[in-house]
BAVOVEX-264883 format. One record per residue (C-alpha): residue number from 1; x, z, y. Coordinates in steps of 0.02 Angstrom, whole numbers, plus 50000, padded with zeros to 5 digits. Example, Ala and Ser with C-alpha at 12.3 -4.5 7.8 and 13.67 -1.06 7.14 Angstrom:
// residues 2
(1, (50615, 50390, 49775))
(2, (50684, 50357, 49947))
// end
This chain:
// residues 741
(1, (53803, 47761, 53834))
(2, (53719, 47622, 53930))
(3, (53885, 47566, 54006))
(4, (53962, 47568, 53836))
(5, (53826, 47459, 53764))
(6, (53840, 47340, 53909))
(7, (54026, 47320, 53879))
(8, (54000, 47284, 53691))
(9, (53862, 47160, 53731))
(10, (53977, 47077, 53856))
(11, (54115, 47057, 53728))
(12, (53997, 46987, 53602))
(13, (53922, 46863, 53722))
(14, (54080, 46795, 53796))
(15, (54205, 46809, 53652))
(16, (54281, 46650, 53579))
(17, (54405, 46633, 53438))
(18, (54487, 46468, 53393))
(19, (54581, 46393, 53253))
(20, (54615, 46226, 53335))
(21, (54782, 46139, 53350))
(22, (54871, 45979, 53301))
(23, (54836, 45934, 53122))
(24, (54905, 45770, 53053))
(25, (55001, 45749, 52890))
(26, (55142, 45869, 52931))
(27, (55071, 46014, 52836))
(28, (55052, 45902, 52680))
(29, (55229, 45837, 52702))
(30, (55296, 46012, 52708))
(31, (55205, 46066, 52553))
(32, (55093, 46194, 52645))
(33, (54942, 46255, 52543))
(34, (54788, 46174, 52610))
(35, (54639, 46286, 52657))
(36, (54471, 46266, 52573))
(37, (54376, 46127, 52663))
(38, (54236, 46192, 52773))
(39, (54090, 46076, 52796))
(40, (54039, 46125, 52971))
(41, (54069, 46029, 53134))
(42, (54232, 46068, 53212))
(43, (54292, 46183, 53073))
(44, (54409, 46055, 52997))
(45, (54511, 46056, 53154))
(46, (54510, 46247, 53149))
(47, (54570, 46242, 52971))
(48, (54711, 46129, 53014))
(49, (54765, 46242, 53153))
(50, (54763, 46387, 53035))
(51, (54879, 46281, 52925))
(52, (55008, 46226, 53050))
(53, (54967, 46290, 53219))
(54, (55104, 46325, 53353))
(55, (55015, 46492, 53398))
(56, (54921, 46621, 53298))
(57, (54749, 46560, 53241))
(58, (54610, 46659, 53322))
(59, (54524, 46706, 53158))
(60, (54457, 46876, 53120))
(61, (54553, 46881, 52959))
(62, (54708, 46772, 52982))
(63, (54851, 46820, 53102))
(64, (54977, 46680, 53060))
(65, (54968, 46493, 53017))
(66, (55004, 46456, 52833))
(67, (55155, 46347, 52885))
(68, (55269, 46443, 53000))
(69, (55395, 46305, 53028))
(70, (55351, 46274, 53213))
(71, (55286, 46449, 53248))
(72, (55363, 46520, 53408))
(73, (55412, 46689, 53342))
(74, (55478, 46791, 53201))
(75, (55350, 46802, 53062))
(76, (55334, 46805, 52874))
(77, (55192, 46777, 52746))
(78, (55174, 46852, 52575))
(79, (55061, 46725, 52486))
(80, (54946, 46753, 52338))
(81, (55078, 46657, 52238))
(82, (55211, 46778, 52291))
(83, (55109, 46924, 52236))
(84, (55075, 46841, 52066))
(85, (55264, 46814, 52045))
(86, (55328, 46980, 52110))
(87, (55200, 47092, 52017))
(88, (55222, 47226, 52148))
(89, (55151, 47400, 52094))
(90, (55113, 47445, 52282))
(91, (55085, 47354, 52442))
(92, (55253, 47422, 52501))
(93, (55341, 47340, 52353))
(94, (55260, 47178, 52407))
(95, (55357, 47187, 52572))
(96, (55531, 47202, 52496))
(97, (55570, 47010, 52524))
(98, (55515, 47020, 52704))
(99, (55669, 47028, 52821))
(100, (55660, 47172, 52942))
(101, (55544, 47273, 52830))
(102, (55594, 47433, 52741))
(103, (55488, 47569, 52658))
(104, (55504, 47744, 52594))
(105, (55377, 47806, 52474))
(106, (55356, 47990, 52466))
(107, (55213, 47993, 52343))
(108, (55281, 47868, 52213))
(109, (55137, 47733, 52230))
(110, (55141, 47707, 52419))
(111, (54969, 47775, 52456))
(112, (55036, 47888, 52596))
(113, (55114, 47741, 52685))
(114, (55297, 47732, 52738))
(115, (55332, 47560, 52816))
(116, (55472, 47519, 52941))
(117, (55499, 47361, 53039))
(118, (55665, 47329, 53125))
(119, (55730, 47505, 53125))
(120, (55567, 47596, 53166))
(121, (55532, 47764, 53086))
(122, (55449, 47734, 52919))
(123, (55352, 47900, 52895))
(124, (55161, 47857, 52893))
(125, (55201, 47690, 52971))
(126, (55172, 47768, 53144))
(127, (55265, 47635, 53244))
(128, (55191, 47484, 53162))
(129, (55016, 47418, 53190))
(130, (54945, 47404, 53016))
(131, (54790, 47301, 52995))
(132, (54666, 47249, 52865))
(133, (54583, 47081, 52899))
(134, (54633, 47099, 53084))
(135, (54568, 47280, 53104))
(136, (54689, 47424, 53128))
(137, (54696, 47550, 52981))
(138, (54808, 47672, 53074))
(139, (54707, 47833, 53093))
(140, (54695, 47802, 53281))
(141, (54822, 47693, 53372))
(142, (54791, 47784, 53536))
(143, (54787, 47962, 53471))
(144, (54869, 47980, 53300))
(145, (54946, 47817, 53235))
(146, (54996, 47875, 53062))
(147, (54906, 47824, 52906))
(148, (54899, 47886, 52731))
(149, (54812, 47723, 52672))
(150, (54853, 47547, 52630))
(151, (54737, 47432, 52530))
(152, (54766, 47416, 52341))
(153, (54880, 47269, 52307))
(154, (54759, 47203, 52176))
(155, (54627, 47152, 52301))
(156, (54735, 47071, 52434))
(157, (54774, 46884, 52434))
(158, (54911, 46891, 52564))
(159, (55011, 46995, 52686))
(160, (55060, 46934, 52865))
(161, (55207, 47011, 52959))
(162, (55224, 46965, 53141))
(163, (55375, 47040, 53234))
(164, (55357, 46948, 53400))
(165, (55355, 46892, 53531))
(166, (55172, 46938, 53538))
(167, (55029, 46978, 53658))
(168, (54877, 46950, 53550))
(169, (54889, 47110, 53449))
(170, (54922, 47291, 53508))
(171, (54962, 47428, 53535))
(172, (55103, 47485, 53422))
(173, (55182, 47316, 53443))
(174, (55364, 47352, 53491))
(175, (55430, 47330, 53315))
(176, (55296, 47222, 53243))
(177, (55118, 47209, 53164))
(178, (55067, 47188, 52980))
(179, (54901, 47121, 52919))
(180, (54836, 47141, 52740))
(181, (54715, 47002, 52702))
(182, (54572, 47041, 52578))
(183, (54499, 46917, 52462))
(184, (54398, 46791, 52565))
(185, (54218, 46750, 52510))
(186, (54260, 46566, 52556))
(187, (54395, 46549, 52425))
(188, (54389, 46469, 52250))
(189, (54266, 46542, 52122))
(190, (54347, 46662, 52003))
(191, (54322, 46821, 51905))
(192, (54468, 46934, 51866))
(193, (54490, 47081, 51748))
(194, (54661, 47174, 51752))
(195, (54718, 47335, 51670))
(196, (54886, 47420, 51640))
(197, (54962, 47575, 51564))
(198, (55129, 47654, 51600))
(199, (55236, 47805, 51632))
(200, (55328, 47890, 51774))
(201, (55481, 47985, 51711))
(202, (55481, 48172, 51771))
(203, (55293, 48176, 51806))
(204, (55173, 48290, 51709))
(205, (55052, 48147, 51689))
(206, (55101, 48069, 51524))
(207, (55012, 47903, 51553))
(208, (54978, 47808, 51710))
(209, (54830, 47688, 51716))
(210, (54779, 47549, 51831))
(211, (54618, 47450, 51823))
(212, (54543, 47313, 51932))
(213, (54403, 47189, 51925))
(214, (54338, 47069, 52059))
(215, (54227, 46916, 52058))
(216, (54211, 46780, 52197))
(217, (54066, 46662, 52183))
(218, (53996, 46538, 52300))
(219, (53847, 46413, 52322))
(220, (53842, 46269, 52443))
(221, (53844, 46380, 52601))
(222, (53859, 46555, 52534))
(223, (54008, 46654, 52463))
(224, (54026, 46831, 52394))
(225, (54165, 46943, 52345))
(226, (54143, 47106, 52248))
(227, (54300, 47209, 52198))
(228, (54344, 47374, 52112))
(229, (54518, 47445, 52097))
(230, (54575, 47613, 52027))
(231, (54735, 47705, 51987))
(232, (54790, 47873, 51908))
(233, (54976, 47901, 51906))
(234, (55118, 48027, 51919))
(235, (55219, 48051, 52073))
(236, (55395, 48110, 52128))
(237, (55370, 48294, 52083))
(238, (55303, 48348, 51914))
(239, (55154, 48427, 52002))
(240, (55097, 48264, 52086))
(241, (54951, 48174, 52013))
(242, (54891, 48026, 52117))
(243, (54717, 47947, 52102))
(244, (54602, 47826, 52198))
(245, (54446, 47723, 52173))
(246, (54423, 47581, 52290))
(247, (54265, 47471, 52315))
(248, (54262, 47317, 52423))
(249, (54135, 47180, 52459))
(250, (54118, 47031, 52572))
(251, (53971, 46905, 52604))
(252, (54007, 46741, 52693))
(253, (53874, 46620, 52754))
(254, (53910, 46444, 52830))
(255, (53796, 46343, 52939))
(256, (53810, 46175, 53021))
(257, (53925, 46235, 53160))
(258, (53959, 46416, 53124))
(259, (54001, 46546, 52991))
(260, (53963, 46731, 52971))
(261, (54060, 46857, 52863))
(262, (54002, 47030, 52832))
(263, (54132, 47143, 52739))
(264, (54165, 47326, 52701))
(265, (54221, 47453, 52577))
(266, (54246, 47633, 52520))
(267, (54411, 47709, 52469))
(268, (54411, 47875, 52381))
(269, (54580, 47964, 52366))
(270, (54609, 48120, 52268))
(271, (54791, 48175, 52250))
(272, (54874, 48332, 52189))
(273, (55000, 48318, 52330))
(274, (55078, 48426, 52463))
(275, (55215, 48418, 52597))
(276, (55317, 48570, 52537))
(277, (55491, 48510, 52477))
(278, (55651, 48579, 52409))
(279, (55763, 48704, 52499))
(280, (55930, 48755, 52419))
(281, (56099, 48680, 52370))
(282, (56133, 48503, 52315))
(283, (56184, 48568, 52147))
(284, (56017, 48664, 52125))
(285, (55923, 48508, 52182))
(286, (56007, 48402, 52051))
(287, (55980, 48539, 51923))
(288, (55790, 48550, 51943))
(289, (55769, 48362, 51989))
(290, (55578, 48323, 51978))
(291, (55530, 48498, 51914))
(292, (55445, 48573, 52059))
(293, (55368, 48714, 51958))
(294, (55533, 48783, 51894))
(295, (55617, 48762, 52064))
(296, (55474, 48852, 52152))
(297, (55480, 48997, 52026))
(298, (55667, 49012, 52068))
(299, (55630, 49024, 52255))
(300, (55675, 48851, 52314))
(301, (55502, 48816, 52392))
(302, (55395, 48911, 52525))
(303, (55281, 48982, 52388))
(304, (55378, 49057, 52239))
(305, (55243, 49012, 52117))
(306, (55266, 48846, 52025))
(307, (55093, 48847, 51954))
(308, (55008, 48871, 52127))
(309, (55071, 48693, 52172))
(310, (54943, 48623, 52048))
(311, (54810, 48684, 52167))
(312, (54874, 48590, 52322))
(313, (54781, 48433, 52354))
(314, (54760, 48285, 52474))
(315, (54586, 48210, 52485))
(316, (54516, 48064, 52583))
(317, (54350, 47967, 52599))
(318, (54378, 47806, 52698))
(319, (54224, 47696, 52747))
(320, (54255, 47534, 52844))
(321, (54148, 47384, 52891))
(322, (54163, 47223, 52996))
(323, (54048, 47086, 53051))
(324, (54134, 46926, 53106))
(325, (54057, 46766, 53174))
(326, (54137, 46598, 53216))
(327, (54048, 46466, 53319))
(328, (54123, 46290, 53323))
(329, (54070, 46206, 53484))
(330, (54173, 46051, 53448))
(331, (54340, 45996, 53375))
(332, (54434, 46090, 53517))
(333, (54332, 46247, 53549))
(334, (54287, 46390, 53437))
(335, (54199, 46551, 53474))
(336, (54241, 46705, 53369))
(337, (54162, 46878, 53389))
(338, (54169, 47027, 53281))
(339, (54119, 47211, 53280))
(340, (54197, 47340, 53168))
(341, (54210, 47525, 53130))
(342, (54285, 47650, 53013))
(343, (54258, 47835, 52961))
(344, (54410, 47920, 52887))
(345, (54381, 48096, 52824))
(346, (54545, 48173, 52759))
(347, (54592, 48354, 52713))
(348, (54747, 48430, 52638))
(349, (54744, 48606, 52561))
(350, (54890, 48716, 52503))
(351, (54935, 48891, 52454))
(352, (55002, 48979, 52606))
(353, (55175, 49051, 52612))
(354, (55092, 49203, 52690))
(355, (55006, 49244, 52520))
(356, (55048, 49420, 52460))
(357, (55083, 49394, 52271))
(358, (55027, 49226, 52205))
(359, (54949, 49175, 52090))
(360, (54860, 49345, 52075))
(361, (54846, 49376, 52260))
(362, (54844, 49221, 52374))
(363, (54771, 49136, 52526))
(364, (54748, 48946, 52544))
(365, (54756, 48852, 52706))
(366, (54707, 48676, 52751))
(367, (54727, 48535, 52872))
(368, (54562, 48449, 52905))
(369, (54550, 48287, 53004))
(370, (54405, 48168, 53037))
(371, (54432, 47999, 53125))
(372, (54296, 47883, 53183))
(373, (54341, 47719, 53272))
(374, (54225, 47586, 53337))
(375, (54263, 47416, 53416))
(376, (54216, 47243, 53472))
(377, (54337, 47101, 53489))
(378, (54314, 46931, 53572))
(379, (54431, 46785, 53578))
(380, (54426, 46603, 53640))
(381, (54537, 46452, 53617))
(382, (54532, 46282, 53700))
(383, (54645, 46162, 53606))
(384, (54743, 46012, 53669))
(385, (54695, 46020, 53852))
(386, (54775, 45897, 53972))
(387, (54908, 45961, 54087))
(388, (55010, 45891, 54226))
(389, (55139, 45752, 54180))
(390, (55044, 45703, 54031))
(391, (55077, 45864, 53939))
(392, (54948, 45957, 53835))
(393, (54922, 46143, 53804))
(394, (54818, 46261, 53704))
(395, (54740, 46409, 53794))
(396, (54690, 46571, 53708))
(397, (54617, 46723, 53783))
(398, (54533, 46879, 53716))
(399, (54458, 47051, 53751))
(400, (54436, 47204, 53651))
(401, (54348, 47370, 53677))
(402, (54372, 47522, 53559))
(403, (54322, 47703, 53553))
(404, (54409, 47832, 53450))
(405, (54353, 48007, 53400))
(406, (54471, 48131, 53314))
(407, (54424, 48306, 53253))
(408, (54576, 48407, 53212))
(409, (54560, 48578, 53136))
(410, (54649, 48703, 53028))
(411, (54564, 48790, 52885))
(412, (54590, 48958, 52798))
(413, (54515, 49032, 52645))
(414, (54466, 49204, 52595))
(415, (54587, 49306, 52481))
(416, (54595, 49217, 52310))
(417, (54476, 49076, 52364))
(418, (54524, 48905, 52297))
(419, (54503, 48780, 52437))
(420, (54462, 48594, 52400))
(421, (54363, 48448, 52477))
(422, (54200, 48531, 52442))
(423, (54250, 48711, 52492))
(424, (54355, 48693, 52650))
(425, (54356, 48874, 52703))
(426, (54335, 48938, 52879))
(427, (54393, 48852, 53039))
(428, (54556, 48925, 53108))
(429, (54591, 48826, 53262))
(430, (54507, 48665, 53314))
(431, (54542, 48518, 53431))
(432, (54432, 48374, 53483))
(433, (54520, 48215, 53546))
(434, (54442, 48057, 53613))
(435, (54507, 47884, 53672))
(436, (54428, 47732, 53744))
(437, (54527, 47575, 53766))
(438, (54505, 47404, 53844))
(439, (54632, 47271, 53809))
(440, (54640, 47087, 53860))
(441, (54766, 46953, 53832))
(442, (54794, 46764, 53881))
(443, (54928, 46642, 53820))
(444, (54952, 46456, 53838))
(445, (55051, 46348, 53712))
(446, (55123, 46213, 53816))
(447, (55174, 46059, 53709))
(448, (55321, 46000, 53818))
(449, (55370, 45871, 53681))
(450, (55301, 45842, 53506))
(451, (55442, 45964, 53443))
(452, (55458, 46083, 53588))
(453, (55330, 46218, 53636))
(454, (55334, 46355, 53763))
(455, (55208, 46499, 53763))
(456, (55193, 46611, 53913))
(457, (55065, 46757, 53900))
(458, (55016, 46927, 53955))
(459, (54928, 47075, 53878))
(460, (54838, 47212, 53983))
(461, (54807, 47383, 53900))
(462, (54703, 47520, 53982))
(463, (54660, 47673, 53888))
(464, (54600, 47848, 53923))
(465, (54626, 47998, 53812))
(466, (54534, 48166, 53814))
(467, (54589, 48329, 53734))
(468, (54481, 48483, 53703))
(469, (54550, 48640, 53631))
(470, (54397, 48732, 53569))
(471, (54488, 48895, 53556))
(472, (54578, 48886, 53726))
(473, (54495, 48784, 53864))
(474, (54653, 48802, 53975))
(475, (54733, 48666, 53864))
(476, (54597, 48540, 53902))
(477, (54630, 48386, 54000))
(478, (54619, 48194, 54017))
(479, (54742, 48053, 54054))
(480, (54722, 47870, 54094))
(481, (54849, 47738, 54063))
(482, (54873, 47558, 54115))
(483, (55012, 47437, 54060))
(484, (55045, 47256, 54084))
(485, (55139, 47174, 53938))
(486, (55212, 47000, 53974))
(487, (55276, 46877, 53845))
(488, (55370, 46718, 53844))
(489, (55408, 46627, 53680))
(490, (55460, 46457, 53620))
(491, (55492, 46344, 53468))
(492, (55604, 46191, 53457))
(493, (55611, 46085, 53302))
(494, (55788, 46018, 53348))
(495, (55811, 45937, 53176))
(496, (55698, 45890, 53033))
(497, (55607, 46052, 52978))
(498, (55739, 46156, 53067))
(499, (55671, 46259, 53211))
(500, (55746, 46369, 53342))
(501, (55624, 46504, 53402))
(502, (55624, 46663, 53506))
(503, (55579, 46742, 53668))
(504, (55533, 46909, 53747))
(505, (55386, 47030, 53751))
(506, (55350, 47201, 53814))
(507, (55274, 47317, 53684))
(508, (55173, 47481, 53698))
(509, (55160, 47632, 53580))
(510, (55049, 47776, 53638))
(511, (55118, 47949, 53590))
(512, (55051, 48057, 53455))
(513, (54939, 48174, 53555))
(514, (54902, 48326, 53452))
(515, (55073, 48408, 53459))
(516, (55124, 48377, 53641))
(517, (54962, 48460, 53702))
(518, (55003, 48624, 53611))
(519, (55089, 48707, 53755))
(520, (55089, 48876, 53840))
(521, (55075, 48796, 54009))
(522, (54912, 48703, 53975))
(523, (54878, 48518, 53969))
(524, (55024, 48403, 54000))
(525, (54991, 48218, 53994))
(526, (55086, 48138, 53853))
(527, (55196, 47987, 53900))
(528, (55178, 47808, 53846))
(529, (55313, 47725, 53749))
(530, (55359, 47554, 53826))
(531, (55492, 47433, 53760))
(532, (55573, 47274, 53811))
(533, (55599, 47165, 53654))
(534, (55706, 47007, 53642))
(535, (55739, 46894, 53490))
(536, (55803, 46725, 53443))
(537, (55809, 46644, 53274))
(538, (55819, 46488, 53170))
(539, (55721, 46437, 53009))
(540, (55746, 46285, 52904))
(541, (55684, 46190, 52752))
(542, (55794, 46040, 52783))
(543, (55882, 46052, 52618))
(544, (55769, 46023, 52471))
(545, (55756, 46179, 52365))
(546, (55836, 46292, 52498))
(547, (55754, 46388, 52636))
(548, (55825, 46512, 52759))
(549, (55777, 46612, 52917))
(550, (55898, 46711, 53021))
(551, (55854, 46809, 53182))
(552, (55940, 46919, 53305))
(553, (55840, 47050, 53393))
(554, (55866, 47177, 53539))
(555, (55751, 47317, 53599))
(556, (55757, 47440, 53741))
(557, (55622, 47573, 53719))
(558, (55585, 47712, 53845))
(559, (55502, 47879, 53807))
(560, (55534, 47849, 53620))
(561, (55437, 47978, 53516))
(562, (55501, 48034, 53342))
(563, (55449, 48162, 53214))
(564, (55551, 48316, 53176))
(565, (55586, 48361, 52999))
(566, (55480, 48522, 53005))
(567, (55308, 48570, 53057))
(568, (55239, 48676, 53202))
(569, (55148, 48837, 53179))
(570, (54989, 48742, 53198))
(571, (55024, 48649, 53037))
(572, (55073, 48482, 53116))
(573, (55235, 48390, 53114))
(574, (55331, 48421, 53277))
(575, (55360, 48269, 53387))
(576, (55495, 48258, 53513))
(577, (55538, 48117, 53641))
(578, (55700, 48033, 53689))
(579, (55716, 47954, 53864))
(580, (55784, 47790, 53798))
(581, (55841, 47710, 53638))
(582, (55909, 47543, 53592))
(583, (55899, 47436, 53437))
(584, (56017, 47289, 53407))
(585, (56012, 47196, 53246))
(586, (55999, 47038, 53143))
(587, (55895, 46989, 52986))
(588, (55930, 46856, 52856))
(589, (55826, 46781, 52720))
(590, (55862, 46641, 52600))
(591, (55795, 46566, 52433))
(592, (55858, 46427, 52323))
(593, (55764, 46346, 52181))
(594, (55849, 46247, 52042))
(595, (55701, 46134, 52000))
(596, (55721, 46046, 52170))
(597, (55885, 45971, 52100))
(598, (55836, 45942, 51914))
(599, (55691, 45872, 51820))
(600, (55690, 46027, 51702))
(601, (55536, 46128, 51659))
(602, (55645, 46278, 51696))
(603, (55671, 46348, 51875))
(604, (55808, 46472, 51909))
(605, (55794, 46547, 52075))
(606, (55879, 46670, 52191))
(607, (55817, 46756, 52340))
(608, (55905, 46873, 52465))
(609, (55853, 46975, 52614))
(610, (55965, 47080, 52720))
(611, (55934, 47181, 52885))
(612, (56059, 47266, 52998))
(613, (56001, 47381, 53132))
(614, (56121, 47470, 53259))
(615, (56009, 47602, 53337))
(616, (56073, 47707, 53475))
(617, (56001, 47849, 53587))
(618, (56050, 47786, 53760))
(619, (55983, 47944, 53850))
(620, (55903, 48098, 53782))
(621, (55924, 48286, 53746))
(622, (55878, 48389, 53596))
(623, (55807, 48567, 53597))
(624, (55918, 48683, 53701))
(625, (55974, 48544, 53816))
(626, (56097, 48470, 53694))
(627, (56151, 48294, 53750))
(628, (56121, 48174, 53606))
(629, (56164, 48011, 53692))
(630, (56264, 47894, 53583))
(631, (56191, 47959, 53419))
(632, (56086, 47854, 53304))
(633, (55898, 47856, 53317))
(634, (55818, 47969, 53188))
(635, (55738, 47886, 53037))
(636, (55814, 47720, 53077))
(637, (55906, 47633, 52930))
(638, (56060, 47535, 52974))
(639, (56066, 47429, 52821))
(640, (55926, 47365, 52702))
(641, (55936, 47226, 52575))
(642, (55843, 47151, 52429))
(643, (55927, 47030, 52301))
(644, (55821, 46947, 52170))
(645, (55868, 46831, 52027))
(646, (55734, 46755, 51923))
(647, (55685, 46618, 51797))
(648, (55525, 46525, 51778))
(649, (55451, 46398, 51651))
(650, (55309, 46274, 51670))
(651, (55232, 46354, 51514))
(652, (55191, 46509, 51617))
(653, (55341, 46620, 51589))
(654, (55415, 46711, 51740))
(655, (55544, 46854, 51747))
(656, (55657, 46925, 51880))
(657, (55774, 47068, 51926))
(658, (55793, 47143, 52101))
(659, (55922, 47257, 52173))
(660, (55852, 47347, 52325))
(661, (55959, 47439, 52449))
(662, (55871, 47574, 52553))
(663, (55993, 47617, 52686))
(664, (56056, 47791, 52746))
(665, (55975, 47868, 52900))
(666, (55978, 48034, 52998))
(667, (55822, 48147, 53002))
(668, (55868, 48223, 53174))
(669, (55933, 48172, 53345))
(670, (56088, 48283, 53323))
(671, (56136, 48171, 53173))
(672, (56183, 48318, 53067))
(673, (56274, 48272, 52905))
(674, (56199, 48309, 52738))
(675, (56243, 48495, 52696))
(676, (56280, 48518, 52508))
(677, (56240, 48704, 52539))
(678, (56073, 48661, 52617))
(679, (56000, 48497, 52554))
(680, (55850, 48508, 52668))
(681, (55957, 48468, 52820))
(682, (56045, 48312, 52885))
(683, (56078, 48137, 52834))
(684, (55990, 48046, 52692))
(685, (56118, 47939, 52598))
(686, (56081, 47754, 52555))
(687, (56036, 47709, 52376))
(688, (56030, 47548, 52270))
(689, (55879, 47539, 52156))
(690, (55846, 47413, 52012))
(691, (55673, 47340, 51977))
(692, (55613, 47205, 51865))
(693, (55453, 47112, 51815))
(694, (55403, 46981, 51689))
(695, (55241, 46889, 51648))
(696, (55185, 46762, 51523))
(697, (55029, 46652, 51523))
(698, (54965, 46681, 51345))
(699, (54818, 46563, 51372))
(700, (54749, 46471, 51524))
(701, (54649, 46625, 51562))
(702, (54751, 46770, 51498))
(703, (54920, 46832, 51571))
(704, (55024, 46977, 51500))
(705, (55141, 47064, 51622))
(706, (55260, 47208, 51640))
(707, (55336, 47283, 51798))
(708, (55464, 47425, 51822))
(709, (55540, 47524, 51969))
(710, (55701, 47624, 51974))
(711, (55744, 47564, 51798))
(712, (55906, 47666, 51793))
(713, (55807, 47825, 51834))
(714, (55920, 47857, 51982))
(715, (55895, 48035, 52055))
(716, (55911, 48032, 52245))
(717, (55843, 48109, 52402))
(718, (55702, 47997, 52470))
(719, (55654, 48092, 52620))
(720, (55679, 48257, 52711))
(721, (55518, 48323, 52784))
(722, (55493, 48514, 52765))
(723, (55632, 48504, 52636))
(724, (55714, 48374, 52523))
(725, (55607, 48262, 52412))
(726, (55666, 48160, 52269))
(727, (55629, 47972, 52248))
(728, (55510, 47928, 52108))
(729, (55582, 47922, 51930))
(730, (55584, 47774, 51819))
(731, (55409, 47701, 51824))
(732, (55355, 47560, 51706))
(733, (55180, 47479, 51699))
(734, (55125, 47345, 51574))
(735, (54957, 47256, 51574))
(736, (54849, 47107, 51548))
(737, (54753, 47000, 51676))
(738, (54605, 46892, 51622))
(739, (54556, 46762, 51755))
(740, (54422, 46627, 51736))
(741, (54311, 46522, 51850))
// end
């Protein structure tokens, strides 16, 4: 314990975070949204760097500069204005215009997280580092990287997606990093009330409802945010009823040369949801559609009792907190320190398929998991330092220490005992997993010319995992890992506001631990997944009213872990590993606005995003020794696209239509085709989905809006995990938002 305290104290004492870089008028000339002025010494330079820096600002909340024109890597921002225009119903919907991003929602409203970047498997976002204000919200990046949580879209003011090259964030950084930014206490004063009602076709819940309220107030040196969000809605099956209540708060204090932010929240999730899905012919699947109860009574589910699926639940209580401090030494040096922690208690309960004669004679089981993570992060930047030959460079370095605790256990109830979050039943198998990690990085942005920047860097990751099987000590063991992750990136503005960018970085994804340790031969150390990732791209705003970004990417990843479509006897999803996989692809995004060419109050705009990923198993075998080299990587979509056409008016009217293509993918390394006689196996076909949204500013303070998904009510297979699951039916929500200062 003393050693741990000394490490945390060392991080806090030596950490430095900087937001310093060239400022000038270029951000204003490009139309970048200026940050709120900060009346503390040195912070203006930090704010300018956060606007237009050539490297990531070292800020506890902000991962990317606001203007990405000269940024040396592939990155995207979803701004607060984008969120207001798009009216996304979920955070996953908010990513639809991000090239390289794709999502699969198996619960209808995105609570159980299914985000993919550049061909990574989408389920539970396991291959992507997902953060909230710079802190990971994956359950445990070093032990169990999945997540069933993303923040409610109503309380975020932006989303940042960084696909690389990168060394300043990790692990889970082969495919990219996502950061959800909460409302800042240093933003403009506002109070917002928002509410909506709607319907999901095929769900038992007749009326969905969404509610949100937040206030952000500030004095001369103090700011505060208080937020509440809630949702009750139907899901993909008629038995699914989704619900959460979310509370968030932040307090910010500014001094002469420093600022302090304390933030945290509580997310309470109570879903009628399970992971049993349809088994049978394609004809029967289309016959029953979203009606799980009738299909279960007909024997198409593990439990032939449709009413019993009303008892199955997913429950979670998620507490999180962060304290971050910035110290501005001068206009070139900023110190940033933060400590953070989270506590995620989640449990899922379901009627066992071993039940004798449900509903009169049944047994319930459960998966009960508790995650506790604590960390301290320290970063430093020295901006515009002199270098040989009259060059200048900006140096960034940082260190981070984290501890992870994961209690993983099965539950079983007595005969005819209904299990829930308050009555979890008896323990039936228990594991304790731990991890501690130390990571450090350094990078230097060398300004070779005013328009050409080269950024070499390296990240070091050291982590140790421990596994304890409380029922069989023969499985116990520990493993320690060390990995150096080099990077080299560049940006070259070779023409006015037209930039070539790219480079290389090595990424790391620790394996999911719980399954690979369940062996008859005792503890076997899980492998680490390491990738070499290359990319090159070009972005431009040279033509007024037209922007585009295009990038090519290539990744070679060794010891690639993927999830099988079915669970193990212990109740977990089975994870397998391939020796080597490869991803080659390109992504395109473009937007055109008519008001750049006319003086009209109307603006007609078009936006398009397309991603192509050619994934390939270079070396690997499936169960039984079958060689699967040459096959496509499981859960990797080859084509994804989003096409949007919209119209806006200065009076406050905004409406748009989007056609989204979610591409086909295989669910297994054998690349089995979809079997019409057994719909739970094989390939999942691609699908085009239509969505739309519209809003009108009734008064200066009041906006009316409507948003809809899958407007043609297309019935399709969304995922195959323990059977086939349909995508959500037509969902429409309409509401009002009242906003005033």
